[in-house]
N, C-alpha and C positions, 0 to 999 in steps of 0.2 A: 677486428674483436677476436682473439683468439678463440680456437674452433676447440672446445672439450675434446680430452682425450674420449673414447668410446670403449667401454670395457666388452667382453662375452662372457658368459658363464661356461661356453663350450670352447671358443675362438678367442683366442688374445692378442687385440689387433693391436702390434707394437710395431713399431718400424722396424726394427731389426730381429733378423733369427736367431740372436745369442739370448734376446732378452728370453724368448718365447723358452728356450731349454730351459734356460733358467729358472722359471716359473713350473713350467713343469717337474725339475727338479725336487721345486722347492714345497709342493702341494702335499699336504695331511689332513687329519682327518683328527678332530676332536669331538668328544660324545658328552653330551649332559646329562643328565635327567631332568624334565622337563612332564608331567602331567603323568607320571608314572611310566613314561617311555624315552629313549635313551634317544636325544637330536643328534644326528654325525653332521657335525658341521665340515665344509670343504671349504678351503682357501684359495681365494683366487686375487688376482691385482685387484686392490683397493675393496675387497668385500669376500666375504663367505657365506654360503648358504646352506639351508640343510632341508632335506624332506617334512614336511606334515601328516603325522597321523592324523588325517582327517576320516569321521565317520561316513561310509557308506550309504548311510541311513538317519535320516533327518528330519526336519522339520523349520518351517520360520515361525522363531520365535523363543523362546525361554523357558527354563523351569526351575523355579524358586527351589534350592536346597534345603534341608535343614543342617537346624546345630548337632544333630544328632551325624550327619553326615559331612560336614566340613569342621566341627570344632568350637566354632563361632559362636558363643554367647554373649556377646556385648548386648547392652542394654541402654540407649541415653535417658536419664528417667529426666522429669522434675517435679520436684517435689509442690504439689497443689499452692500452696505459702509463698514457697520462690517464684511462682510464677505470678503469684496476684500483688507482690512486692515489686516485679519490676516484668514488665510484659513484653519488654524486647527479647526477653530469654523463649518467650513461645514460638521463635524463628529457627532454632532448632542448631544442630552443632555440623559439623565437616566429615571427610573423610576423604582419607589420603592413600594412595596407592603406589609404591616404586620399588624397585628391586635394593633394597638397603644392603647387603650383603653379596651383592652379587653372582648371585650363583644361578641365575637365568630365571629365576619364580619370582614373581611380582607380590610382594608383601603388601600387608595393608594398616591402616595406622587410622582408629578409631578419635574423635575428640567428644569430650561430656561436657555436660553444664555444672554440675553440682557430683561428679565422683571422680573416677579417674579414667585416663585415656587409656588406649590398650593397641598395643603393636604386635599384631598377630604375623609368624612368620610362616609362608608357605612352606609345606613341606612335599605337595607334588602330588597330583592324584585328589585334588578338591580338599587336603587335609591340614590344616593351619592348627600351628601352637600359640599358644601366649606368651611372649617374650617381654612384656612389656619393663619387667624390673630389669631382666639380665643389660635388656638394650640402655637402662634408664630414664624414660621418656614417660613418665606416668604422671606429672603435672598436677600431682597430688594437690586440693586448694583453689585449683585457678577455676574459675569459668570460660574454660576453651570453647571457641568457636569454629575458626578454619583450621584447615593442613594442608600442608603440601611436599613432598618430597623434592629436593632441587638439588645440584651440584652448584653451591655458592664460590666454593673455593677453588675450584677445578682441578680436585684430585681424584677425580674417575669415580667419587664414592657421593651416591646420594644424600644429603644433610635432611634436616627435618626442620620445616617451619612452623612454628603455631599461632596461631592468633588466640588472645587472651582477652576477655573483655576488660575493661581499666588498664591492660598492662602492654598492650600493643602486641607486637610479637616476640615469641620466644624462638631463640635461634641454638638447636641442637646442634653442632658439627661432628660427624659420622668420621670416626677413627680408621675404619680401615677394617674393625677386628669385630665388627656385631655390636658396635657400644657406641652410646654418644655422651658429648659433654655439653652440659649447659652454659653457652658463650655469647648470651644475650647485651652485657653492657659492652664486650669487646665488638661484638656486630651493629652496637648501634640500633638495634631493630627496637627498643623499649619506646612504650608512649602510655600518655595515663587515657588514652584514645579505648573506642568501644571497637578493639579491630572485628573482622568479620572475614572479609575474604582478600586470596593475593593471588596480584596475579606475575611473572618475571618471565622478562625479557632484555635483549640487548637495547635499549632503547637509544644508545646514541653510537652501536657500532665500535664501541673498545673490545669489543668480543669478552664481556663481561654478564652476567645476569643481574639487571636489575629488577628492581621488586618494589612494584606500585601493591598499598593495601589500603583496602577500602574499610571506610570506620561509618559507623551508625553511631548508637550512643552508648555509653553505658547503662542508661536508665532513659526512662520518660515522665519526665516533669510530674504529667498527669498523675502517676504515681504517688507523689508526693501527700496529695491531702491537701496540701492548702500553701496556696502562693499566692503572697498578695500583690493586687494589680491595684494601684492607685490610682482616686478617682481625683484630676487636678482642673480647675474649671471646669469643672463639665466632660473632660475629655478623658479615659481611660488611659493609664499612661505605664509606661515600664519600666519599672525601679533600674537604676544604675547597674545594680550588682548582674542585672539579669538582662542588658542590652544586646548580649551577643548570644542568647540563648532564646528570645521570644523577640514576636513582632506580630503588627497587626496588619494583615491581608485580605483587601474583599471582606473588610467587616468582622474577621477571625482574628482569633486569639493563636499564633502560630509556634509552632517549635521549632527550632534551628537544628541539623545533624551537625554532626561533626566534620573537621577538616580530611579528606584525606592524604597519603604522603606516600610520595614517589622518594625511593630511596636507592640512590648510587650506588653501585657496586665498583673496590678500589680492584675486583679481580682472587683476594683474601678473602670476601668473607665478612667485610667491613662496609658499613655503608654512610652515607652521609644524605642526609634529607635535600632533596632540591627542594627552593625554595617558588611559592607559586608567587611572586609581582616581581622577581628579578628579571623576566623575560622568558624562563623556561616553558612557560604556560602566557599563551595568547588568546585575545578574544577572536570572533568573528573577522576583524579590522586588520589585524594584525598588531593590535596594542596589548601593552602589557598588561595584567591584571592589576588590580590594585586591592583586592582581599582573595583570601584562600575561600573557595566556596564551602559553605557549609549546609550539605547534604548528609539527608540519611541515606547512604550508602549500604548498599547490600551484594552487589556480586560487579566484576572488575575482572575484563580481559583483554590480551594483546592480539591482532588480526592485523595482515597485511590487511586494510581494508580496499587500499585504491591502485593494487599490483605495482608500487613503486619497491618493492625489496625490502620496505620499512616497515617498525609492530606499530602500529595506528592503536588508538586506549579507544574499547566503549566501555561506559560505568553505567549502572545499572544502580538508579535512585529512587529512593521511597517515599511518599506521599505526595507531597506540593512540589519538592525539589525535580528538576529537573534532569534528566539524564543529559549525561555528557559524552560528548565524541571530541576526541583530541586526535589532530592527524597529525603525524610525526611527521617534520620537515628533513630529516635527515641532516641537522645542525644544531641539532641540542634541545630542538624546540619542537614544542607542541601546540598548535593552532585549533583553535574550535572548530566545527564543520561549517562551512559556509550553512547559513540560517533557511533557505532553499532548500538546501542538498537532502533534506529528513523535512515533511511537510507536518508531522506529529512524532509522538511518543508513548510508550504505556504509559498509566498512570502512575501505579503500584509495581513499577520492574524490579520485577527477582532477580532472574539471571538471563544469561543472554548467547547463544551460540550463533556459530559462522558454519556457511557450507553454500557449494557452488548448486541449488537445488534444481537449475535446470540446464548445466552443464553447457555454459555458454562462455567460460572462460573466466567469468564476475564472480566475488564471492557475496554471498546474500546474507540477509541475517534474519534471527528469528527472538522474539523478545519475550518474556512470558509473564499472566499478570493473574487476577482473579474470576475473570468471568468463568458461570459453572456452565456446564454439554446441556445441562436438563433446566427445564423450560421451566418446569417447577419450582426447584430449586433458586432460580433467577429469580423467579418471582416473589420468593420468597425472602431475597435477600434484600440488604441497604447498599444503596452504592457508595461505594468507599469514600467519594468525593462529590462536593454539590456539583453541577452542573453549572459552565461558567457561560455566558452570554458572549457570543463572540462578537466586535465589532462589523460593520458593512466593508464589504472591502480590503479588509486586510488580509495582508499574503504571507508577512513575514512573521510572521507568530509560528507558536510549534504548540499547538494545543495536547494535552494528555487526556486520552480516551482511557478510556475501563474496560481492557479488554487486552488479548496478546495482539502485538505487531508483526506482518513478515513484509520485510524488507529484499525487493527483488532489485537488486544492481541495474540503472540503466547503463551501465560502462562509461557512464560520462561525470561521474562524480556524487549525481545524484539516484534517490531513491524512488521507487513508488511502493506503497504499502498496502499491500494487496492479501491480508489473511483472510478475510470473509471469504476471497476468489479460493484461496488455499484448503478451506475449510480447517482453516484453524484458529481459528478466533477464540476460542474456547478451552479451556483443557483444565476447570476445577480452578482452586487456589493453589496456584502452579509456584514451584521456586526453581527447577534450573532444567530446562530445557537441556537436550544434548544429541545430536545431526549422527548417526550411526546407520550403516547400510545393514540392515538386519540380516535380509534376504540376499543380501550379495547380487543384485542384480544392475550396480554401477552407480542408481542413486539413494541418498542419502535422506536416511528412515529418520523417527524423531521418539525420543523417549521424552514424559519429563515427568518426574518428582512432585509430587503435590498432598494436599491435606492440611488439615491445621486442628492442632487441639480441640478448639473450639471454633464453633460461628460465630463469630463478634458480630455478623451482618446479620444476624438474622433478625427479621421486625417485629418480631410475637417476643422474641425474648426480651427485645430493646424496651418493648410496650408494656410489658411485664415488670422490668426493672422502673420503668418512670413510674407505673403504679405503686411502686413499694416506697419510694423516695420520701421522709420525712419533707414536712414544710419547713422553706427556707433553704432546702437545700438543689440550689439551683445550678451556681458556677461554683468550682471549686478552687478557682482563680481569686475572681474580684473580689477584694478585702468588705468583710461584713454581710455578703449575698446567704451564706450560710453557716450553722454552726462549726465549730473549730473541730476538725478530729486529730488526734493523735495521729501519728505515722504509721500506728500498730491499729490502731480503730479502724483509720481507712483503709489498708490493707487487708481486715478482716471482713470490711464490707465488700472490698472488692473479689472478694473468696467467695462471699455466698454471692454475688453477681456472677461471676463467673459459673456457678455452678448452673445456673437457668440458661444458660446458651446450650444449645445441641452439641454434640461432636460432629466433626467436619473429614471421618476417615474419608480417602480416598486411593483408587488406586495409583500405580504408573501407568498413567497415559501414554499409549503406542501408538502412532500414526503412521503407515507405509505411505514414502510417495509414489506416486502411482505413475511418474516421470510425463506430467503435463501439469505443472507448478499446482498442480490439486493433491491433496491427503487423504487416505481412508483411515477412520479410527478402527484400529485390530486390537483395542485393550484386551478386547475378551478373549479375543483367538492366540495371542502371541504369550501368554502366561503373563503378563504383566497384571491381572485384575485385582490383586489381593490388597487389602484395601486397609488404611494405615494414616499415619502422615510420615509420609517420607519426604526429608529436606535434602539430605548432600547425595550425590551419585558420582560415582568414581566408573571410568573403565579400560581393561586388561583384560588382558588373555590366560585365565588363570589356569587353563590345564595344559597350553601349548599347542592348541590346534591349529591356531591359526586366526580365530573369528575372536569378536570381544565380547567377554562375559562383562557384568559388572555389580557392585557393591554398591549398598543403600544404608544410608544412618540415619534409621526412624526412630523417631518421637514415644516413648513409653513401651517399644517393642523391640524384640528381637533384630538387630543387623539384620538385613538380606542379602544372599548370596544367589545370584542367582547364575546359569547357565548357559550360553548360546546354543543353542541345536542345531543351527541349519551344517547342511551336508554339502552347499554349493559349494565350487572350487574358490581360491583365492590365495591370494600374495600379501604376504607381512612383511611389512621393511620397519627397520631399527636400525636409527645413524648413529655411527658415532663419530662425535665432533672433536674439534682439536681444543684442549683445553685452552681457557676456562671453562670453554660452554662445550660440554662436553658431550651432550647429549643433542646435540642440532638443535637446540629452543630456538626458534626462529626462522627455521628453516620451510620450504616448502615441496614435495616430492608427487610427483605425476607416474602414472602410470599409463602409458601407450598399449590401446589397442587390447585391454582388456573388453569385461562386457561392455563397454562405449568407448567411443575412441580416444576420449582424453579423460581421465578419475584425477583430480587433485587435491591435496589435502596440506595443512599446514601441524606442523609439531608444534605445542603450545607446551606449557607449564604454568601450574594451577590457572586459573584463569574461569571455574565454575563453580556457583553459588558454594562458598567454605570449602572446596575440594580441589584435586589433583589429580589428573588420570596419569596413569602410566602412558611413555609417550610411544609407542608402537602404533604405528598406523599398518589397517590391513583395507587391502582393493578389491574389487570383485574381478573375476576372470572372465567368468559366461560359457557360453557354452565353443567357443570358439576354442580349437585345440591348438592356437599358432605363437609364435615367440611375440614375446611381449618386450618393452622395454620402462626400464625405472630412470627417471631425469629426476637429479636432486640441485636443487636449488639454495646453497646453504647463506644461512642470515652474513657470511663472509664475503658474501661476493662471489664465490666459487660453484664450480657447477660441475658436478658429476654423472655421468652415462652407463648404464649397464643395460645391456644389450643381451638377445637369446634368455629373457626370463618365463621360466615355465611356473605353470599351475601348482599349487599346492607346496610352495616353498614361502620358509623365510628369510629373509635375503640384509646379512647387518653392512653397512655401507659406512665406510673408513674417511672420512676428510681428509686425515691425514697424506694418504696415500693415493686416491683415486681421484679427488677432485684437483681442478688446476685454475687460478683465478682470469676470471673473463671482465668484461670491459662492463662497466653498468652499461644493463640496456637500455636503447635510445627507443624513447617512444618512438611510434610513427607519426610523422608527421601527417596530421588528421587531414580529410578530403575540404576544402570549402565547402562547409553548411549551401544546401540550395538558396536558403532565404538568409538576407540579412534583416536583423532589427531595425527598421527607420520610424519606430514611432514618436521621435523626438522630431517627425515633420508635421505632427499634429498637435502633439503634447494635450490629450483629451483624456477628462478622466469623468466616468459617466457619473450621475447625481443620483441618487439613491437613498432617501427620505426613511429611516426606519417607521414601521408598521408594526402595531402586536396583532397577530394574526392569529393569535390562541386565546386573546381577548374573548373573540366573537364567536370561534369553535376550539376548544381549549384539545379536543383532542384528534387536532390535525396533525398526521403525520410528518408533514411537514408546511414551512409558507408558502403562500401563492401570489404575496406580494412582491415578491425579489427576481420575477421572470424574466425582466429585460436587461440589456435593450436588443431593441433590434439594430439593422446596419445595411447601407445599400450605396450602390453607385449607381448614381446619375448625371447626366450630362445639363446640369441646371440651367447652365446660360446658353446652351446653344450654339457652343464655341468649338464641339467635336471633343473637347475634353473630361474624360470623365470624371464629377467630383464627386466627392464623398459626404456621405449623411449619416449622423449616430442620433439616436432615438434619445429618450430622456425620464427619468423618471419625475415623478410631479417635486414643481418647483426648480426645476433646471429648466434648459433652453434648449429643441432643439439644433442639433452641431452642422452646420455647412458649412463646409472645408472646399473652397476653389481652388480645382486643380488649374495650376499654370501653365503646364503644357510642359513646363522644362523639369519635372521631378518634384516640384514644389507644392506647399498647399498655403492657402491661408483662409483662415475662419471670415466669414460674412456673420457681421455683426448688426446688421441693417433689418428694417422692418421687414419681412413681420417674423426673421428668426432670432430676435432680441425679447419675445415676447415669453413671459414662465408657463410651463406645462402646467394644466391645474387638474390634471391626474397623468398615471404613468402614461407613456406611449410602450406600444406595443412595435408591431411591424410598421417600419417603412418604406415608402414604394414612390417611384416615379412614374407621373401619368400625365398624358399632354390632350389636351381636347384638341378636337379635331380644326380647330383655328390653328393648333400650335403652339398656342399657352404654356407655359410647363406649370404644372401643378406637382408638389407634393403628400402624398396620403401619409397619414399616422393614424395607429387605431391608436383607441380613446379608453382605456380599464378601466371601468366603475368599480372594481371590484372593494376598493379601499372604502367609499362612498356609500358603495350599494345603492345609488339612485340611478332612476332610468331615464330622470331627466338630462339631458348635455348629449353631443355628438357619441355615436358608438365609434367614429371616424371622421380625423379634422385636417381640411385640407389647407395646405398653406399655398396660395395664391398667389403666384410670383410676377403676374404681371400687373397686379392692383394692389402689393404686399399687404393683404389682408388674411386671416385664419378664417373660414368658414366652417360653420359647423351644418353641413348640407343633408349628412344621414342623421337619423332620427335615434334617438337611443332606444336599448333595449333593457328586458332585464337580465340578461346573461354579460358577461364584460366581457372586452372583445380582446382575441387572440389574433391567430395568424389573420392576415390578406391575402390575396393573390390573386393578380387578375389574367385575364387570358380573353380570346378571340372563342365565347364557346359557341358561336352561332355562324360567325364564315360572314359576317357582316360588314367585317373592317373596322370594328370598333373592339375597346377593350372592355370586357366586363368584370365585374369583382366581385369573389368571394369576402365573406368575413365571418370569420370563424369564431362561435362563443366558448371561449373557453373555462368559465366556471361560471356560475350563480353566486354571486357574493351572499356569505353567508349558509349556502345550502349544500355547500362540498360531502358527499362527491354525484348530487344526482346531476342527471345530464341535462346539460347546456345545449341550448338552438340558436342553429347559425344562418345566413342569410346569403342572398344574392340578391347581386343588381345588375339590370342591364345596363349599360351605357348607350346615348345617341349619338356619341360624339361629344356633349358636351355638359351632360350630367348624368346622374346614378339616379335609377330609378326601381323600385323594390321587383325583382321575380317572384312575383306571388307563387305561382306552382311549382317550381324547383324550389322556394323556402319552405313549402311545407313539405317536402320530401326531408329537410335538416331540422324539422323540428324536436329538440330536444333527441337529437344523434347522438350525444354525449361530450365527454370533456374535451373539446379539441385544441391540440397544442401545435400543429404543425399543417401545413396545404401546400398542396403544388395541382397546380394543372399540367397535363400530360399525355400523349398521345400515343396510349399502349396498346392501340389495335393497328395504328396506319393509315386512320379512314379519313384523317385532315382534321376529327373533330376534338380537343383535348378531355379526355377524362376529369376529375376531380379525386386526388386521392387526398384522405387525411390521417392525422394522425394523431390516435385517440388517446387520454389519459384512462386507465377502465376498459379499454376494449380494442378494438382491433384495427390494424391498418383498412381503412375504410377504399372503397371504391365505386365511383359512381359514373355507369359507361353514360356516354354523348353520344346521342343521335340528332346530330344538328341543331342542338340546345336545349334537348330534353333530356334530363339526369334522371337515370334508373340507377338504383345501387345491385351492383355485382359481386359483392365479398364474399358471400356465399358460394357464387355458382365459380369464383375462382380458386377457391381454398382459403382465402386467406381471414376467414372466420377461426379459425383452426388457433391463431396466434393471439391471444390476448395480453395486452400489456400494458406499461406505462410511458407511449411511445410521446416522442418529445418532437422529434423533426423529421421530415422528411426529403426526397430529394430523389430525381431520376437520370440513370445513365446509362450509356450502353457499353457497360463492364465488361463482358465476354466480345463484344466485337461485330454482334450479330445481327447489329440494325435497327433492333429491339429496345425500347427503353425497358430498363430493368428498377425496381425500385431500392432505395437504400433507408433505412430508419432507425432511428435512435432510440435505444430504448434507455432500460435504468440501469443496465449491464448486470454484471454477475458476483462485483465485488462489494455488495452489501448486506446491511445484515439479513434482508427479504431472501428467500427462499421461493420460485415456483416453479411447479413441473403441468404436465396435464393430468397426472397421477395423481400430485398432490398440491391443489391448486392453490394463490395465497388469498383469502379471501375478507373482504370487509363488510362491516353491518354496518345498516346506518336508519336512523329516524327521531321520532321525539322521544328518547326514552324518561328523559328528566321533566317531560312536562311543559316545560318553559314553552314550546313553539319554534324554537331549532331543531339542527339537523346533529345529531350527538353519532360517534359514530367507535365502533371497538373493533380495532385490528386483531388479527387472529393470525395462529398458527398452527402447523399439528401438533398433536399430542400424542408419541408412541403409547404413553400407557394406553391412554382410553382407547386411541385410537380414533380419536375424534378432533376437531378445530378446540383451541379455547382460547381465550384472550391471549396476544402476546404481554402486554403491559400490566406496569403491576395494580396491587388493587391499592395505593397509595397512589400514583398518578391516574390512575381511574376514575376514583371515588370523590377527585376535585371537582369533576364536573358530570357527578354522577354517584349522589349521596347516598342515595338509595341500598345501594353497592355493600356499606358500613353496615346496616341492620340486616341481610340477606346472608353478609359472611361475617363472623365477629373474627376471623384469624384471618391472617397472612395465609397460612397452610391450607387453609377452607377454600380459599378463593384459589391456590394454584392448583388445587385437584377438581377447579371447578372447570368445566365445558363450557361453550359458547349457552348451549341451551341450556345449563341448570343456570349460568348466569344473566338470561333473558328472562324464564321464567314465562306466564304469562303474553309478557310483552313481545313473545317471539314472533305471532302474528302477523303484528303491528309493523315489524322490523324488515327492512327491505334488505336484500344482498350484490355484491356485486366482487366478481372476481377475475384474476390472471391467470395466466399460466405458463407465460414466457416474460424473459428480462432480460435477455441479451438484446444486443443488436445484431439487426439482421440485414442482409441482402436477399431480396427477390427475385431472382431470374425468370427473365418473363419468357413463356413458355409457348405461348401464343393463347391458347383456350383457359392454361393453367398457373401458375405461379412455384418455383421451385425453392422453397425458404432453405438458407445459407446463413449460419451464422459469423460473424463478422470476426476476423483474427481475436487471439484471448488478450490480444494487445488493447483493443478494444472495446473489451467488456471490464476495466478494471475502474471505470467510473461513469456516470449515464453521460449519455450522448445527446448534446443538444440539436444543432446546426451540421448539417449535411452538404457538403460540395463539391462538386461532380469537377473534373475539369483536367487538362494531362500537363503536370507539375514539371517535368520533365521533359517534354518535347520527344517523348520515344517513339511517339502516335496511339499508346494506348490510353485509355480515360483513369486518373487517379481519382482517389476520395479524400476529401480535409472532413475531421471530425473535432467538435467543438466540446468541452467535456466540462465534468464536475459540479458536483452542487453544495453548498455549503447551507443554507438555510435553514436544516433539519430543526425535527421538533429538540430540545435544549437537551435531552438525555441521550439523543444520537448523534454521533461525531460526524464532521464533516465529512464527505465525501469529493477528496481531492487527491487522485493518483493521479490523475488526468494533465498533460501540457498541451495539448491538441495534439489530434495525430494524422499524419498524413498516410493513406494505405495507397501502395506504389504497386498499380496494375501492370497485369503480361498481357491482356488483350483475350487471355482464354478463360477468366472470369477470376484466375487465380488472385490474391492479395497479400504484399508483403507490411509487413508494419515496420514503417521508417525511422528510427531512434530519433529521439530529437536532436543531439548532436551532428546527426546528418540531415536532417532536414534544415536545421536553424529554428524550428518552429518552437518555443518554449513560451506556454502561455500559463502561469501558477493560479491564478485568478477563478473564480467559478464563470467560463465561458458561456456567452450565448449565443448572439447571433453572428454570423461570418459571410463573406461575401468574397470574391474573386473579381478581381478585374486585371488589366494589363496597365496599370496606372500611369507609366514613363513610357508607355509605348514601346519598347522594345523588342517585342514577340512574346515574352515572358511573362505568365502566369503568376500575380502578385495577390496578396492576402491579409485580409484586416479581420480581427478577431475583437469581441468586445467582451469583456468582462463586467458582469454585476459590481456596481458601486466602484470600480476600479480603474485604472489607466486603459486604452482601449492602443489594442497592438498592431503595427502596421510592417506586413515584414514583404520585403522588394525582392523580386526572384531574380538571383543575379548567377547561375550557373547553368538553367536549362537549355537546353538547345532552341533556338528561338523559332516559333511556329509562323502560322499563318494566320495573318487577323483579318477576322469577316466583320462586315459592318452590312448589316440589313438598311434598305430604303423600304419602308411599308408603306401602307396608305395611312392618310393624314388621321384618322383613328389610331393606326397602329406603325406607328412610323418608325419602331425597331425592329419590329418584323417578330415579337413576343408571339411564341406557339408554334415558330418557324422552325424544321427541324433538318439538318444539312449532313451530310458525310462528303469527303475529298474522295477525288477518284485519283490511282496513282497506277496508270494506264487499267490493267483488267481488275485490280484488286482495289476493294473501299475501306477504307478508315472508318473508325465508329462513328455512330452517329451522337449530333448531338445537339441539343434542343435549347432553343431560348425562353426563359421562365423570367416571369415576374413576379416575384414571388417565389420562395424556394426555402429549404433548408430548414430554417428556424428565424421565423420574426425577419427576412433578409431577401436582400435583391441581389444576382449578381450583374455583371456589367453586361449588358446586351452586348456589346462587342467580343467575337468569340476569340479565342485563341487555339487553333488547330493543329496538333503537333504534325508534324512532317520529315517522317521518317526515312524518304524519299522524295525526291520533286514531283511535286501534284501535278496532275494533268487536268482534273476538271472539279467543278464543284457541285454535288446534287443537292437541291434544295427542295422540299415540299414545304410550301405555305400554310398558313390556315387556313382552314376551305377544304384542303389537299390539293389543290392546282400544283406542279411539280415543273422546276427548271434544272436545266444544267448546264453550266458555264465555263468554258473552257480559260485556264488558269494564265496566264502570261509567263513565259519563262521568267525565273527569278524575281516574282514579284513576293513582298514580304506583306503588302495590306490588300484589301481587294473592298470594293462596296457594291453589293448585286440588289438590283431591283426587284419590282416583281415577275418583271418580262425573263429575268434573267441577264440582263444587260448589266456589264461594269458600270456603273455611276463613277461621275470624276469623282476623285478621292479627296477627302477633307484633310483639313490640317493635322489633323489626328492620328492620321493614316500612315505619314512618311513613315519610308523606308531607313530605319537607323542601321 
């Protein structure tokens, strides 16, 4: 690859001295008036620079300037009747910024819906002059939507493109003398469509700017007043003339949008439309499209989403039509992004913007919708779309969710949606987000335009309109169902209806990027709090001080001009590209060694909601007074580098002189992932039958019928190889896969495994009676049938091939199971966790302990009394926390803490409070233990709901739930609450519509949605409050609790572990470096219908360093990618190569088996315990490496989430081990010498090396 030439602002780094002297002799200065000051330009080879006049005093934020200050008086007005006749006009009009006369001052062009457009020339010093008529761009009589300045013919002057409803795009070519010529027909940009937003980029690499036009509709068919939909043989049928406009979907009549248009530029400003069906656009599988998408387009932007140097395309679509993401393959094709790359999109996607929000070198993006930040307003508004029930186990669908979405780039072509984590899920009825580093700290902040002329989601207004409808006024579409109105009469009626809706004036919402993927709402302090209907926004440095100001086109109010007031140091960069791409559109600019090590931005043209910004880019310098470097990766493939960059300067970099062509950067060959997906070896799919939880308890926050399955590694047939067991839902079969010892599996379908499960199975465990007979224990949940009859745990007896109901049923539905020798008698005792009382959520469930005599289990009444009504137990593990040889019982509880029961030789007592864990109440799902910091003590790792849902909980503002028999039906009703900052009290978080379905008395108590939205929980409950109970949580983060002897130190898991609910927790040394790592299973889909699925997790490996620090390993490095809602997980070295393998069981989907292929092989340790505990469950072991000890490892029989890891441990060996220390159940210890070069050992209770079995062959 050719090395790029490096230019220095003070040293001209050329190969020959004569060139240096020539350059020095040729330098000269230019002066240009900008913002009232003269910029003095200094020319260097390939670029020029000027000092910026930056105020020494400033503040973070903006000042709204008045029309008297600026001379801008433009108002985009919409006549009330025109809006009623065509509701799409309420979406407003755009604004474009560009230096049309090349005087160095960015000018402004406003679009108008029903007046004349306006071009304002920037005179400097925040003074503007209306030059619309002189320039020839008024567009009188046109309904104008979007606009953008772009040099489409490569002559060095920006031309003007204006999107027109019903006319496509008007093309004005700049004559270079301050005037424009209308060349629409010659340019080929006219159409019949309702064009909105335009985005330009060189899509095919020929150097010209091509144009993508987003089309919406010229009108909405609902505004026609009457459309005949025929009844044919009892079925509604769309007439032939409307077959390309209307369709029935999910039982509803829907309207198509219009096709967008990609126009290819010949370099002279003449465009040719690309075909949707000739291979230019391909579906996810690479096949040609058969039809053009008929979407309700709102905006689109070109960005290089995957770092290959090519402009990709994101299209925001409204209503039911999905967003489109097209990846440019560099060969003239756009291919739809892979189905699993994005798990969801916003439903009413208005606008999108891109930025590297976490500075990891990958481009993230943010899409806005219409969710309000105000709890009260949210409860007054009807959802834009009815919620859809998603099929169980479906993962390739991409649900549309009714809120903002923030997509974090994982670096492998896929994205995690984390808007809730970032605090960006709501920004009112939003139109366009813009990433802009307002405070110049190196992290890009957000501005979001918002507001609407009317709140057409207002539930009270909707109810009032329905009450005023005349008889027979049901549907405006179906023939004969309503009185026929003329178009004029219908418009008048709609106008009267619109008057009933309240206004929805909103501020320009501002969020400060805190640098940790979290954003803080700073609307009230950054000067954008003025309310109105703010549609389009465009950025530019209007006053020449090197920071970005902005202009907004408002509906029904004068346009807003906002001056940036920051005084932080900056570097501004403008590109001068080779014709015809004279502004360097599509180029990427990096600033090195500024406020942060690397800042990167891309030069775009248009691509924001009906608007286009100036292509100047601004970077943060920070406090460091050091020389910086600018790198430009031109769209042409060339590279420029400018060194010696100093603060508070503007740089203009010339592609013609500064850039050299480099070979296309080769993507580094990725390292082989640690795990290889070998799921085809078992080809298992978990069976889950649908069940309607909400019929019994309508106000449940989520389903409790889709919590499985569990999974276990057990040597079922005693041949020394770990076999695989996967639980089933009701109506399915327990899946047992025999390990053939050669890396393969065969499913056993003979009795008893061919019997259908009569209930959902929860945990699966392996147990051997003292006579050596193998038994599989499977928890049996009575949640769905609610019956006490039937066993809580079923035993699959492998010797007699029967299924026994040996344990009695109980009121609580079974959840986790865990085995341990709690009293040191050599037999494994059984904990049976109560997950929930059917129909009584969230009342506390009861758990049980059963003692074993080696043959059967018997109730331990004394210890079980301690567990009566202990809580909603979701996960359990026995672990020796204090090193006395007797395992403590650790429970993960929903609506409770991680509970710890101290064990004194078989007698339990609760020690949760004394150990400090009572302070952390949460929705704990799974729990395990491991020596994460290498000190020899078991730390507790617990999976919680995470920080990426709509729920918030802190010690200061805990999340509260109120429950009781509120409706007097003998059932448990519940009301979720949220803190209301207005009343400074908790209030119901769900709407009156949702709550009144189960609690009809609320309709009498609160006649309007507004009244209910203002109610606190006390006013809602009234006199019933005395009969209602409450529960609360204060922690939603998944945590690690470090064992400090007599207390635990709580630390949240890395932020990557907080993006989804965590269920299973598994501890093992995945890379063989001698430090314990953690695996987390993630996601939950089965929420209440209006709550989106939580799907940002892939299954996460946290790599430990032996000191307690953990690094989240990306999926493309680990090789683990599980897109479903993962539940159980279990570790085993199934192919006996000394590496830890993994199985993960999603609910209702394919089980995923991963083979470890890159880890350093470790030492396989098998324990030979007593007859009642032959695998040594409960034993703790540590390798010795001379004087140094490795981390402690404990053998569990039930841990994580409803699962069992293999009893054969794989211990990391960073150096040759010398001895193995073991503490056995009951407290005895042994030390065993490890033979040199041993790959596997079997150790008995006396510490002797037992003969190796077949499974322990060295490979």
